VMD Tcl script that draws the C-alpha trace (Angstrom):
set ca {
  {-194.13 247.78 -69.35}
  {-197.92 247.64 -69.39}
  {-199.66 244.22 -68.77}
  {-202.67 243.29 -71.09}
  {-206.02 244.06 -69.30}
  {-207.10 240.29 -69.69}
  {-204.28 239.63 -67.12}
  {-205.36 242.13 -64.61}
  {-208.81 242.30 -64.90}
  {-211.09 239.53 -63.11}
  {-212.56 236.62 -65.16}
  {-215.76 238.19 -65.53}
  {-214.95 240.73 -67.73}
  {-214.38 239.03 -70.95}
  {-218.19 237.70 -71.67}
  {-219.79 241.03 -70.53}
  {-221.15 242.36 -73.96}
  {-223.84 244.86 -72.74}
  {-224.07 246.87 -69.74}
  {-226.57 245.98 -67.02}
  {-230.06 247.25 -66.91}
  {-231.00 245.71 -63.28}
  {-233.02 247.43 -60.92}
  {-231.70 248.07 -57.22}
  {-233.68 244.74 -55.59}
  {-231.97 242.79 -58.42}
  {-228.58 244.20 -57.96}
  {-228.89 243.84 -54.11}
  {-230.22 239.89 -54.58}
  {-226.98 239.38 -56.94}
  {-224.68 240.62 -54.27}
  {-226.18 238.57 -51.25}
  {-226.30 235.32 -53.74}
  {-222.48 235.98 -53.91}
  {-222.23 235.11 -49.90}
  {-221.50 238.86 -48.81}
  {-223.24 239.44 -45.26}
  {-223.73 243.23 -44.99}
  {-227.00 245.29 -44.30}
  {-229.19 245.71 -47.16}
  {-228.87 249.69 -46.18}
  {-225.00 249.42 -46.42}
  {-225.42 247.90 -49.82}
  {-228.05 250.61 -51.04}
  {-225.73 253.56 -49.86}
  {-222.93 252.29 -51.99}
  {-225.20 251.73 -55.00}
  {-226.76 255.49 -54.38}
  {-223.30 256.95 -53.95}
  {-221.73 255.55 -57.03}
  {-225.11 256.48 -58.96}
  {-224.43 260.11 -57.66}
  {-221.01 260.78 -57.94}
  {-218.01 259.01 -59.61}
  {-215.87 258.80 -56.21}
  {-216.78 256.97 -53.19}
  {-214.58 255.73 -50.28}
  {-215.44 252.71 -48.13}
  {-213.96 252.80 -44.51}
  {-214.40 250.16 -41.67}
  {-212.01 247.45 -40.04}
  {-210.09 244.80 -41.59}
  {-212.51 242.02 -42.81}
  {-215.63 243.97 -43.18}
  {-215.81 243.32 -46.62}
  {-215.09 246.78 -48.44}
  {-212.79 244.88 -51.18}
  {-215.75 242.14 -51.45}
  {-218.27 244.81 -51.68}
  {-216.95 246.67 -54.58}
  {-216.33 243.20 -56.50}
  {-219.79 241.92 -55.88}
  {-221.40 245.08 -56.60}
  {-219.37 245.32 -59.99}
  {-220.12 241.60 -60.83}
  {-224.15 242.16 -60.11}
  {-223.99 245.13 -62.58}
  {-221.73 243.81 -64.98}
  {-219.20 246.24 -65.04}
  {-215.02 246.08 -65.59}
  {-213.42 245.71 -62.65}
  {-209.98 246.47 -61.50}
  {-208.68 246.11 -57.93}
  {-205.22 247.99 -57.55}
  {-203.35 247.31 -53.65}
  {-201.88 250.58 -52.75}
  {-198.29 250.63 -51.99}
  {-196.75 252.80 -49.16}
  {-194.09 253.90 -51.28}
  {-196.26 255.63 -53.85}
  {-195.30 259.32 -53.93}
  {-196.68 260.87 -57.02}
  {-198.84 260.45 -59.82}
  {-196.21 258.62 -62.02}
  {-196.72 255.18 -59.34}
  {-200.66 255.70 -60.61}
  {-200.69 256.91 -64.22}
  {-197.43 256.16 -65.66}
  {-194.20 257.98 -66.41}
  {-191.78 259.16 -68.95}
  {-188.76 257.17 -69.73}
  {-185.97 259.52 -70.94}
  {-183.85 256.64 -71.78}
  {-186.18 255.00 -74.02}
  {-187.62 257.84 -74.85}
  {-191.31 256.59 -74.54}
  {-194.22 256.77 -72.02}
  {-194.48 253.84 -69.81}
  {-198.21 253.16 -68.84}
  {-199.41 251.39 -65.82}
  {-202.30 248.97 -65.29}
  {-204.52 251.70 -64.37}
  {-203.57 254.05 -66.95}
  {-204.67 251.07 -69.58}
  {-207.63 250.36 -67.85}
  {-209.09 253.96 -67.75}
  {-207.99 253.98 -71.62}
  {-210.09 250.95 -72.22}
  {-212.91 253.09 -70.33}
  {-212.80 255.94 -72.60}
  {-212.65 253.57 -75.90}
  {-215.99 251.75 -74.52}
  {-217.27 255.22 -73.73}
  {-216.80 256.43 -77.46}
  {-217.89 253.44 -78.84}
  {-221.17 253.53 -77.25}
  {-221.61 257.12 -78.18}
  {-221.20 256.07 -81.76}
  {-223.44 253.40 -81.46}
  {-226.00 255.09 -79.35}
  {-225.90 252.46 -76.56}
  {-225.07 252.74 -72.65}
  {-221.36 252.49 -72.47}
  {-220.30 249.67 -69.74}
  {-219.09 250.85 -66.52}
  {-215.56 250.58 -65.54}
  {-215.01 250.17 -61.76}
  {-211.12 251.18 -60.44}
  {-210.66 250.12 -56.90}
  {-207.77 251.76 -54.98}
  {-207.47 249.08 -52.17}
  {-206.14 250.57 -48.82}
  {-205.52 253.66 -50.52}
  {-204.57 255.97 -47.62}
  {-201.51 253.53 -47.23}
  {-199.65 255.96 -49.41}
  {-200.27 260.00 -49.34}
  {-203.37 260.57 -51.40}
  {-202.82 263.87 -51.60}
  {-199.58 263.28 -53.73}
  {-200.13 260.24 -56.25}
  {-204.14 260.74 -56.45}
  {-204.11 264.59 -56.84}
  {-204.38 264.65 -60.80}
  {-207.02 262.25 -61.04}
  {-208.84 263.90 -58.18}
  {-208.88 267.10 -60.33}
  {-209.88 265.56 -63.54}
  {-212.97 263.71 -61.75}
  {-213.91 267.11 -60.74}
  {-213.29 268.56 -64.25}
  {-215.35 265.76 -65.33}
  {-218.41 266.63 -62.71}
  {-218.61 270.12 -64.57}
  {-219.25 268.14 -67.87}
  {-216.09 269.50 -69.40}
  {-213.44 267.16 -71.36}
  {-211.13 266.08 -68.57}
  {-207.70 264.71 -70.27}
  {-204.30 263.95 -68.13}
  {-201.42 265.33 -70.17}
  {-198.60 262.73 -70.93}
  {-195.13 263.39 -72.58}
  {-194.64 260.67 -75.24}
  {-198.25 259.39 -75.44}
  {-201.77 260.29 -76.31}
  {-203.53 262.41 -73.15}
  {-205.18 260.07 -71.11}
  {-208.91 260.76 -71.23}
  {-211.30 260.66 -67.90}
  {-214.37 259.15 -69.30}
  {-217.82 259.51 -67.67}
  {-218.19 255.81 -67.33}
  {-215.38 255.74 -65.10}
  {-215.95 255.17 -61.27}
  {-213.30 255.43 -58.75}
  {-213.72 253.51 -55.30}
  {-211.10 253.76 -52.60}
  {-211.09 251.10 -49.33}
  {-209.59 252.18 -46.23}
  {-208.88 250.42 -43.17}
  {-209.18 252.12 -39.78}
  {-206.18 250.70 -38.51}
  {-204.04 253.16 -40.72}
  {-205.00 256.47 -39.24}
  {-201.82 257.87 -39.84}
  {-202.63 258.28 -43.53}
  {-205.95 260.39 -42.95}
  {-207.56 262.35 -46.01}
  {-207.33 265.58 -46.50}
  {-210.69 267.91 -46.74}
  {-210.07 268.20 -50.32}
  {-210.93 264.66 -50.76}
  {-213.26 264.21 -48.12}
  {-215.11 266.89 -49.85}
  {-215.09 265.20 -52.93}
  {-216.38 261.87 -52.05}
  {-219.02 259.99 -50.50}
  {-217.68 258.37 -47.76}
  {-219.34 254.97 -46.32}
  {-218.65 253.42 -43.15}
  {-218.79 249.74 -43.29}
  {-219.99 247.48 -39.80}
  {-221.37 244.22 -40.82}
  {-223.22 242.65 -38.29}
  {-221.25 239.73 -36.86}
  {-223.32 236.36 -38.03}
  {-224.38 233.99 -34.83}
  {-221.62 231.37 -34.06}
  {-224.23 228.78 -35.55}
  {-223.38 230.07 -38.81}
  {-219.90 228.81 -38.98}
  {-219.81 226.32 -35.98}
  {-221.37 222.95 -34.92}
  {-221.00 220.36 -32.16}
  {-218.15 220.96 -29.84}
  {-216.57 224.07 -31.31}
  {-220.22 225.61 -31.31}
  {-220.62 224.57 -27.60}
  {-217.25 225.68 -26.29}
  {-217.26 228.86 -28.21}
  {-220.43 230.07 -27.00}
  {-219.41 229.65 -23.42}
  {-216.82 232.38 -23.62}
  {-217.88 234.34 -26.82}
  {-219.60 237.30 -24.63}
  {-216.37 237.87 -22.96}
  {-214.11 237.30 -25.73}
  {-216.47 239.95 -27.98}
  {-215.65 242.71 -24.77}
  {-212.02 242.30 -25.39}
  {-211.32 241.49 -29.10}
  {-212.85 242.64 -32.60}
  {-213.71 239.54 -34.48}
  {-214.58 240.09 -38.21}
  {-216.22 237.87 -40.53}
  {-213.31 236.84 -42.08}
  {-211.80 235.95 -38.70}
  {-214.70 233.72 -38.20}
  {-214.38 231.85 -41.59}
  {-210.57 231.29 -40.73}
  {-211.18 229.77 -37.55}
  {-213.85 227.71 -39.43}
  {-211.24 226.65 -41.81}
  {-208.77 225.64 -39.46}
  {-210.89 223.74 -37.26}
  {-212.00 221.82 -40.49}
  {-208.61 221.05 -41.23}
  {-207.71 219.72 -37.86}
  {-210.62 217.43 -37.83}
  {-209.06 215.68 -41.11}
  {-206.01 215.07 -38.65}
  {-208.27 213.99 -35.79}
  {-207.09 216.84 -33.44}
  {-209.50 216.99 -30.66}
  {-211.80 219.88 -31.30}
  {-210.70 221.95 -28.07}
  {-207.16 221.72 -28.55}
  {-207.47 222.91 -32.27}
  {-209.81 225.76 -31.05}
  {-207.21 226.85 -28.46}
  {-204.57 226.98 -31.02}
  {-206.58 228.62 -33.71}
  {-207.86 231.47 -31.14}
  {-204.34 232.08 -29.94}
  {-202.67 232.54 -33.52}
  {-205.86 234.20 -35.10}
  {-207.54 236.27 -32.44}
  {-205.51 236.56 -29.18}
  {-202.06 237.46 -30.68}
  {-203.47 241.00 -31.67}
  {-203.92 243.97 -29.11}
  {-207.22 243.88 -27.68}
  {-209.85 246.77 -28.44}
  {-210.28 246.68 -24.44}
  {-207.07 246.55 -22.70}
  {-208.79 246.72 -19.13}
  {-207.29 244.01 -17.02}
  {-211.09 243.40 -15.78}
  {-211.98 242.49 -19.16}
  {-209.08 240.34 -19.84}
  {-209.08 238.57 -16.42}
  {-213.02 237.94 -17.19}
  {-212.03 236.18 -20.56}
  {-209.15 234.25 -18.69}
  {-212.01 233.28 -16.15}
  {-214.26 231.92 -19.04}
  {-211.98 230.26 -20.93}
  {-212.37 226.32 -20.58}
  {-209.18 224.18 -18.76}
  {-206.77 223.45 -21.38}
  {-206.91 226.31 -23.49}
  {-203.00 227.04 -22.39}
  {-202.19 228.79 -25.82}
  {-204.68 231.07 -25.30}
  {-204.17 231.92 -21.83}
  {-200.68 232.22 -22.41}
  {-201.67 234.91 -25.00}
  {-203.99 236.88 -22.91}
  {-201.61 236.86 -19.99}
  {-199.02 238.49 -22.40}
  {-201.22 241.09 -23.12}
  {-201.44 241.91 -19.26}
  {-197.40 242.53 -19.58}
  {-197.83 244.38 -22.99}
  {-195.32 241.79 -24.71}
  {-195.91 240.22 -28.20}
  {-196.90 236.75 -28.38}
  {-196.31 234.15 -31.09}
  {-198.19 230.83 -30.73}
  {-195.43 227.62 -30.59}
  {-192.43 230.01 -30.70}
}
mol new
graphics top color blue
foreach p $ca { graphics top sphere $p radius 0.5 }
foreach p [lrange $ca 0 end-1] q [lrange $ca 1 end] { graphics top cylinder $p $q radius 0.2 }
display resetview
């Protein structure tokens, strides 16, 4: 059965009584204050795409800040927000918008359909009061894990109907038809690691698609002392082999901080963290030359890291410590 919106919408929804009237520079500043490290141009692209069209898709590698951007922007704009992780088993619109239960003889809504219904209620209330309706941001996280042409098709069609300034309703057996109001914005995130679920031309034609490639901050932003010095000695060689996201750097920093509490030597902890977080993944550049160069650049004592890199040369999986 449907959960209450208070259980599924982030905590900043309840205090928001009026929509934001912030100008773009203020919105960008609000986002940056939340700690999100993205070029201002990327932030502006997202802002303009949402202002222009009700469907935006953010693409990029894992850890680039796609989901974080959707949350930070909604918070800056004082929009209601719902993030829904898309499941690979989704096969039809019933998974997204609900279904009719023939046994109980009633319609079974989802958190998504409840969220859309709340958006419609807010829209009509604002129309009655002659005010600006609060925006509702629906985010489908990793939306290409399931066949979008199947589960997303009805909503995609209704967004196109709404674009023509016509009433857009999703017909439901056993429940009132679900209105797709003008204050509903649909955003999808897509990890490039899942190319097997690419978008059709129909979806690509109806959405703004923005590729996020955030700059990697300097090591000094995350590390100090021995860790910064040791990482700096082989960082260029590492980046030639492996993709390192902002999230990965944060996780390495956290691991080193925890290790320091237990008085684990910084170099030993760094070896463990890199083997577990970076070197266990398939390299972006699998050439033997670049891996050899990284092995030569690693300091003495990085046994777990060396083992992981050696296993890549033999194309065998490596699990540190097992």
